[in-house]
N, C-alpha and C positions, 0 to 999 in steps of 0.2 A: 691460388685462385679458388680452390675448393673451400677454404675457410670463409672466403668472402661470399660464396654462393650459399653456404650454410647459414651465415649471419643474415643475409638478405631473406632467406626462407624463414628463419626464426622471427625476424622483424615482421614479415607479412603475417605469419601465424599469430603473433601477439596482437597486431592491429586488428585482425579479423576477430579474435577473441574479445578484444575491448569493444569492438562495434556490436558484437552479440550481447555483451553485458549491458551496454548502453541501451540497446533495444529492449532488453528484458526489464531494465529499470523503468523505461518509458511505459511499458505495458503494465507493470505492477503499480506505477503511480496512477495510471488511469483506473485500474481496478480498485485501488484504495479510495480514490475520489468518488467512484460510483457507489462503493459500499458506504462511505461516509454520508453521501446524499441520501441513500436509501434509509440508513439508520435515523437521520434527522427527520426524514418524512414520516417514518414510523413513530418516532417520538412525538412529533407534532400531531399526528393523527390520534395517538393515545391520549395526549393532553387535552385535546378537544372532546374526546369521547367521554372521559371520566376524570375530572380534575381532582376529586377526592382520592382516587386510586393513586395518583401521582404523589399526593401528600403522604399517603401511607408508605409508598415506596421510598420516599426521601427520609422517612423517620425510622426505617429498618436499621437496627444496630449492626447488621452484618454487611451493609452496603459499603463498597469501596469508593472513596472520592479521589478524583485525580485533578 
């Protein structure tokens, strides 16, 4: 009976850990989405502020393209 109790306790611990991981992933997904939106807004604001500066930034040889 003791082995069965330990197995049940282990399963409960694993399920709790998986739930916490799932919640962490949800929070991080939200944070990444907000950061992405912020960066897109900043990029749009910069593009409307000085289009010539964007062209200069695109022509930089050290710029990494993804």
